[in-house]
Legacy VTK file of the C-alpha trace (Angstrom):
# vtk DataFile Version 3.0
C-alpha trace
ASCII
DATASET POLYDATA
POINTS 317 float
95.980 127.586 81.994
99.473 126.187 81.886
99.739 122.450 82.646
103.271 120.985 82.823
104.487 117.402 82.858
107.908 117.670 84.426
109.390 114.251 83.475
108.687 111.213 81.226
106.121 108.826 82.461
107.077 105.779 80.478
104.794 106.020 77.467
105.502 106.837 73.918
105.053 110.471 72.455
102.043 109.235 70.530
100.313 108.016 73.673
101.185 111.299 75.461
99.862 113.407 72.538
96.586 111.491 72.576
96.085 111.928 76.396
96.879 115.544 76.164
94.787 116.314 73.116
91.662 117.148 75.188
93.609 119.729 77.294
94.615 121.608 74.128
91.087 121.369 72.830
89.919 123.062 75.924
92.316 125.918 75.351
94.954 124.967 77.882
98.752 125.164 77.315
100.366 121.706 77.752
104.144 121.448 78.257
106.001 118.212 78.651
109.783 117.475 79.367
111.488 114.334 78.153
114.310 114.401 80.597
114.276 113.775 84.409
115.874 116.300 86.803
116.494 116.458 90.550
117.873 120.040 90.398
115.478 122.153 92.565
116.255 125.161 90.423
115.392 123.437 87.146
112.302 122.056 88.670
111.299 125.672 89.728
111.950 126.748 86.132
109.784 123.954 84.652
107.004 124.661 87.128
106.908 128.397 86.548
103.547 129.703 85.604
101.880 126.306 85.907
98.600 125.822 87.743
98.810 122.060 87.267
102.107 120.143 87.582
102.279 116.433 86.648
105.317 114.419 88.106
106.261 110.842 88.636
108.589 109.482 91.355
111.296 112.215 91.016
111.594 114.403 94.171
109.437 117.529 94.251
110.653 119.218 97.450
109.041 121.821 99.636
111.236 124.511 98.289
109.994 123.902 94.764
106.413 123.862 95.983
107.096 127.211 97.919
108.642 128.765 94.859
105.693 127.728 92.420
103.362 130.731 93.100
100.691 129.547 90.487
100.608 125.976 91.501
97.186 124.702 92.655
97.167 120.963 91.776
99.838 118.183 91.622
99.037 114.966 89.640
101.440 112.294 90.630
102.107 109.482 88.404
102.914 107.209 91.371
101.237 105.745 94.301
103.383 106.974 97.162
103.772 110.690 97.831
106.720 110.579 100.186
108.950 112.273 97.513
106.878 115.377 97.626
106.828 118.338 100.057
103.441 117.340 101.234
103.285 119.728 104.343
104.133 122.672 102.130
101.281 121.644 99.671
98.842 121.331 102.522
99.870 124.761 103.970
99.393 126.242 100.534
96.105 124.334 99.932
97.577 122.621 96.832
95.597 119.522 95.822
97.598 116.304 95.518
96.195 113.506 93.437
98.013 110.208 92.948
97.747 107.208 90.578
96.918 104.544 93.246
96.148 101.073 91.659
98.066 101.318 88.462
100.727 98.935 89.486
98.935 96.470 91.630
99.195 93.568 89.311
102.667 94.385 88.248
104.258 94.691 91.675
102.355 91.537 92.804
103.620 89.673 89.829
107.223 90.605 90.398
106.866 89.775 94.178
105.715 86.245 93.283
108.479 85.959 90.668
111.095 86.793 93.270
109.612 84.254 95.680
109.912 81.589 92.908
113.610 82.551 92.259
114.427 82.505 95.986
112.839 79.016 96.398
113.828 77.439 93.076
117.281 79.122 92.611
116.527 80.403 89.098
119.358 82.867 88.836
121.826 80.389 90.386
120.656 77.695 87.988
121.198 79.959 85.077
124.808 80.551 86.240
125.322 76.916 86.901
124.421 75.644 83.492
126.576 78.389 81.737
129.546 77.277 83.789
129.044 73.652 82.906
127.228 72.571 86.001
124.235 70.255 86.703
120.900 70.430 88.705
122.591 68.709 91.694
121.599 70.512 94.917
119.596 73.404 93.293
116.081 71.884 93.024
114.728 74.076 95.842
111.304 74.170 97.412
107.611 74.934 96.376
105.419 77.793 97.244
102.528 75.384 97.630
101.946 74.588 101.243
104.164 77.355 102.609
102.979 80.150 104.789
103.151 83.598 103.312
102.938 86.642 105.583
101.794 89.957 103.962
102.725 93.025 105.972
100.351 95.687 104.708
97.237 94.436 103.154
96.175 97.241 101.029
95.442 96.997 97.248
99.011 95.736 96.311
99.195 93.548 99.358
95.879 91.906 98.630
96.683 91.298 94.957
99.964 89.743 96.105
98.051 87.504 98.541
95.691 86.439 95.820
98.544 85.184 93.712
100.229 83.302 96.432
96.875 81.716 97.183
96.596 80.520 93.694
99.838 78.710 94.140
98.385 76.895 97.182
100.152 78.818 99.894
98.555 79.649 103.257
98.310 83.407 103.624
98.453 85.447 106.856
98.494 89.141 107.194
99.282 92.154 109.486
97.248 95.287 108.775
95.917 98.037 110.849
92.426 97.275 109.600
90.688 94.168 108.367
88.721 93.594 105.225
85.900 91.201 104.540
87.292 90.446 101.155
90.490 89.197 102.528
88.725 87.099 105.172
86.412 85.621 102.467
89.634 84.540 100.680
90.657 82.595 103.700
93.414 85.093 104.815
94.068 85.224 108.565
94.764 88.532 110.297
97.539 88.063 113.025
99.836 90.258 115.038
103.051 91.516 113.463
105.049 89.333 115.803
103.060 86.249 114.755
103.269 87.119 111.043
107.004 87.468 111.243
107.586 84.424 113.404
105.193 81.897 111.413
105.858 82.808 107.750
108.082 81.090 105.428
107.962 84.063 102.948
107.358 87.666 104.297
106.294 90.261 101.744
106.327 93.966 102.728
103.650 96.188 101.266
103.433 99.071 103.706
103.556 102.845 102.387
106.470 105.058 103.674
105.464 107.724 106.085
106.707 108.848 109.605
105.099 105.886 111.239
106.609 103.302 109.048
110.193 104.711 108.599
112.393 102.053 110.174
109.425 99.948 110.882
111.182 96.606 110.226
113.970 97.135 112.846
116.760 94.839 113.695
114.561 93.361 116.544
111.688 92.699 114.276
113.999 91.108 111.592
115.278 88.729 114.284
111.748 87.352 114.774
111.790 85.820 111.220
112.648 82.223 110.574
116.320 81.539 109.882
115.339 80.033 106.502
112.623 82.469 105.662
112.515 84.498 102.489
111.894 88.258 102.879
110.631 90.356 99.959
110.573 94.245 99.824
108.891 95.787 96.808
107.434 98.650 98.902
109.896 101.354 100.116
113.477 100.903 101.215
113.521 103.195 104.451
110.772 101.049 106.015
113.567 98.464 106.686
116.747 98.690 108.703
118.701 97.492 105.790
121.958 97.321 107.662
120.429 95.040 110.103
118.973 93.056 107.134
122.334 92.589 105.498
123.773 91.511 108.871
121.072 88.879 109.359
121.729 87.522 105.845
125.450 87.265 106.330
125.094 85.656 109.716
122.678 83.000 108.554
119.783 84.404 110.654
117.620 84.838 107.611
117.528 82.621 104.533
117.109 84.966 101.548
116.086 88.502 100.722
114.566 89.794 97.475
114.844 93.595 97.394
113.619 96.052 94.845
113.864 99.254 96.856
116.603 100.845 98.899
117.382 103.777 101.154
118.136 105.699 97.892
117.171 105.465 94.214
119.620 103.361 92.041
122.382 103.499 91.115
123.306 102.213 94.637
126.600 103.216 96.252
129.242 100.691 96.131
129.446 100.469 100.007
125.729 99.851 100.461
125.531 96.682 102.758
122.921 94.828 100.694
125.161 94.867 97.650
127.458 92.669 99.500
125.121 90.548 101.517
124.822 86.838 100.559
121.611 85.098 99.519
120.117 88.200 97.873
118.198 88.966 94.634
118.407 92.672 93.958
116.511 94.610 91.247
116.695 98.332 90.489
113.254 99.655 91.643
111.377 98.027 88.710
108.432 96.426 90.481
105.995 99.121 89.289
107.255 99.116 85.694
105.668 97.061 82.907
104.272 98.058 79.542
100.736 97.693 80.848
101.264 99.533 84.142
102.898 102.524 82.453
99.827 102.901 80.086
97.386 102.547 83.098
99.488 105.094 85.025
99.549 107.720 82.149
95.751 107.429 81.714
95.102 107.956 85.499
97.490 110.899 85.877
95.698 112.698 82.905
92.272 111.609 84.222
93.193 113.313 87.466
93.842 116.594 85.681
90.610 116.367 83.588
88.659 115.737 86.791
90.215 118.725 88.474
89.397 120.891 85.484
85.760 119.711 85.812
85.678 120.637 89.427
85.259 116.980 90.483
88.814 115.874 91.575
89.576 112.181 92.047
92.315 110.147 93.712
92.760 112.909 96.252
95.638 112.214 98.804
94.547 113.464 102.229
LINES 1 318
317 0 1 2 3 4 5 6 7 8 9 10 11 12 13 14 15 16 17 18 19 20 21 22 23 24 25 26 27 28 29 30 31 32 33 34 35 36 37 38 39 40 41 42 43 44 45 46 47 48 49 50 51 52 53 54 55 56 57 58 59 60 61 62 63 64 65 66 67 68 69 70 71 72 73 74 75 76 77 78 79 80 81 82 83 84 85 86 87 88 89 90 91 92 93 94 95 96 97 98 99 100 101 102 103 104 105 106 107 108 109 110 111 112 113 114 115 116 117 118 119 120 121 122 123 124 125 126 127 128 129 130 131 132 133 134 135 136 137 138 139 140 141 142 143 144 145 146 147 148 149 150 151 152 153 154 155 156 157 158 159 160 161 162 163 164 165 166 167 168 169 170 171 172 173 174 175 176 177 178 179 180 181 182 183 184 185 186 187 188 189 190 191 192 193 194 195 196 197 198 199 200 201 202 203 204 205 206 207 208 209 210 211 212 213 214 215 216 217 218 219 220 221 222 223 224 225 226 227 228 229 230 231 232 233 234 235 236 237 238 239 240 241 242 243 244 245 246 247 248 249 250 251 252 253 254 255 256 257 258 259 260 261 262 263 264 265 266 267 268 269 270 271 272 273 274 275 276 277 278 279 280 281 282 283 284 285 286 287 288 289 290 291 292 293 294 295 296 297 298 299 300 301 302 303 304 305 306 307 308 309 310 311 312 313 314 315 316
């Protein structure tokens, strides 16, 4: 069987070789590529003859799925699968397995780090001292005692909530379902309107799908406090980012920390958030750390071994 890894997954060749050794011992052909590509024709070429394809967060569109006649299983080194031609996979009966859980800690830590910067002016303070300034007027505020609203209390949302609780914040949440673990931690479930209106910090952790695209509309952004901090380390298209930029520029929102956009970086020069005030922007890095990349690589290979054993895991419905 041919098994192909179509793009780098953030680990060294030594780690990759170690993870793939078992595949070769079983008599399978393993092929890996050390460059990314978004060209559908190149993706078709790399996928040709492969029963199992491993990808990360590069697009794998429906036309590539349709052209990959031998494809039976996709192992995705990512949590979300909105970059894949999912419907075509379902139509063809192709199994999709993801790497859910690998970045929970990493995303949660960056989220809290962003909140600290927004409240304590870390980036601004760095620029101030380099230009000969002082601490006057940039002391900021504490997380302790503030209300943090989590929108989407899945694994990453819950991990983020735990970290904020450790800082002494009150955590409220909006989610379609409620968990006993969250309630035991003292997290209070509320309506979306209440979470937006009551929170000093709003952190978004929803998946991107047809029901969440554009979820945080201009009307919902307007519900937030004028001095609130908004953090998005989930998916860019969940938010009306034009409306978000307008709210920031018109002082209807205090600060925004954004790691995800309507497109993958590099971001076009005319993108509104690039020119909005009171923002901290990072280049879709929340999921990336030395530890998370190793966890991700192991999970994506574990998915393949489980499939080969006839006991697939991490199946995306």
